[in-house]
C-alpha positions, 0 to 999 in steps of 0.5 A: 709299678704294678706287676699285674695279676700274672705278676708277683702276686699272680700265684694267689689262689683264684678263689682269693682273687675273685672274691676279694679285689683286695686280699690280706696277706701276711708275709714272713721274711727270715734272717737270710732274707733281710741279712743286708741292707741290699736284701732289705731293699729287695724285700721292700720291692716285693712288698711294694709290688703287692701293695701296687696290686691293691693287697693289704700287707702285714710283714713279720721279720726276723733279725738279720742273719747272724745277729741273734748268735752275735747277741748270745755271744755277747751275753756269754762273754758277760756271764756263763749263766745269764737269766732267761728274762734278760736274754729275752730283752737282749735277743729281741733287739735284733728284730727291732733293728730289722723292722725299723730298717724295713720301714725306713726303706718303704718310706723312702720309696714312697710307701706308708709303713709302721713298725711294731715290736711284739709288745707294741702289737701286744702279742700276749704270751705266758711267762716262759722266757725263751719258749713262751706261748702266745695267748692272745693278740690285739689286732686293733692297731694293725687293722687301723693302720691297714685301713689307712693303707699302711704296711704293718711291719712286726718283729717276729719271735717276740711278745710280752707277758702280763707284767709287761716283760719281753718274751721270746717264742723259741726256735722258729718263733718268727714263723709262729708269729707270722701264722698267729698274726694271719690267724688273728687277722683272718688273712687270706694267706700267710707267706713264708719267704725263705732261701728255698723256693718251696717244699720238695719231694725230698732234699734236692742235695741228695736226689737230683730229681727232687721236685717242688710240690705245688701243694701239700696238706697240713698233715703231710707238712707236719709229718715232714717237719717232725721227721727231719724237713727243716723248711718250717718249724712244727709249731708254726704248721700246727698253729696254721692247721689249727686255725686253717691258715693257708701257708705258702713257702716261697723264695726270697731270692726269686719269683715263682708260686712256691708250695701251698700248704692247706687242708686236704679239701679236694679229692684228687684221683691223680694225686701221688700216693706219696708226697715226699721222703723225709730223713734224719741222720741225728738218730741213735738206737738203744736196746735194753736186753733181758728185761723181766717180762712183768707188768710195768716193765716198759714204764720202769725202763722208759719212765726214768728216760722221760724224767731225764727230759730225753725224748724217745721216738720209735719203740720196739718190744720183743718177747723172748722164750725165757720170759724176758723182753728186749726194749729198743728205742731211738733218741736224738744222737745228742742224747745218746750218751746221757740215755745210756748212763740213765739206763745202766742204772735202771737196768741194774735196778730191774734186773736187765742183762745189758744195755747196748747202743748204736749211733750209726743209724738214720731214719727214713720216712715216706709221707702221703695222705694217699696212703689212706686209699692205697694198699701195698705202700709198705710192701713197696717200700720194704721191697725197694730197700730189700732190692738194694740189700738194705736191712731194716732195723725198726719200723714205725707207721701212722695213717699217712707215714711209714718210718724205718731205721737203717744203717746211716751209710745206706741213707742216700742210696735208700732215699734215691731208690725210694724216690724213684720207686714211688715216681717222685722224680716225675714233674707235676702236671 
């Protein structure tokens, strides 16, 4: 049953539809989308409508929701320290179940389909078990199947190294698989189906007036993802931006155009200055006071932190009148205690006065490519927070982002105030 051009695939760009009677679409479905047999049937129905419209479809799926955690739990029952190689062998069985069930469902409905593990497609990766990186993709089998009218279903999150060992791509790996396949095949669009219907100006659970964005640039999405937005993993967005693969975030549980993530190739005078507000509660702040102000002081403080594999985010240095300096920086809240332990040793070695910390902070960021052509954005942000009597503890800026650290208890108030101040609660035309 075809849905027509205004139907399920009607949101594909006009350009794609005009230039191609048949578009090549890569679709990725996450664990919640394929969490039950009923949901797998719903996914199959969606794929079938795209096929009925004449589009070629390659599908990437995750394991059924909860399955990967179940498998990890089994491993932990066996041993406290399973090898990374065998863990990859174990957890990849989750996706293998899903690809088989989805192909069975499609075939039952009268559609030709074929499943592939990452190794069978030959998604070649390096040897880093648990966090492997894709080096090469062999698209021959997929293209042959597509030429025969088949739906190609590929297990996400996994690949194979040169020795034939199964590897996994780490957190968000299925998104990365989807984008990588789209790049290798030169797909017209990579669609990421999830439990939300697009990218919003901010978290709708915090701001009732949050609006779904029709489109957003790769740059903006990268910033949003790195600053706390959990819709897409950073790695997949980086991959899409590098290979210029248009991404679209859509809901698995409803219809709609979702949000298109693409290059900023259009100058839109009406485009809002700010596209969205991201925030992160999982922050902690540490200050090393009274560090002797000498060359190399920053390295002596931050070098050991990096060697302890602790990622530092925002950094502020203040010079005092007594030829000493204070270093303040943020880390993930999970690393708060570990960082303090490292720095207490370092502080004694460099002659610093003390190490103090605060894990009751949060980071708020406003993001938008419109900042490049609009002055006064920072001033507006700071005034909005001042009007709410919210103190700014740290500030960090880039070309399209301004981040501030505030007390966590004011986070939601700050997000709502900024959302209103930058008119993000107005629906897009």
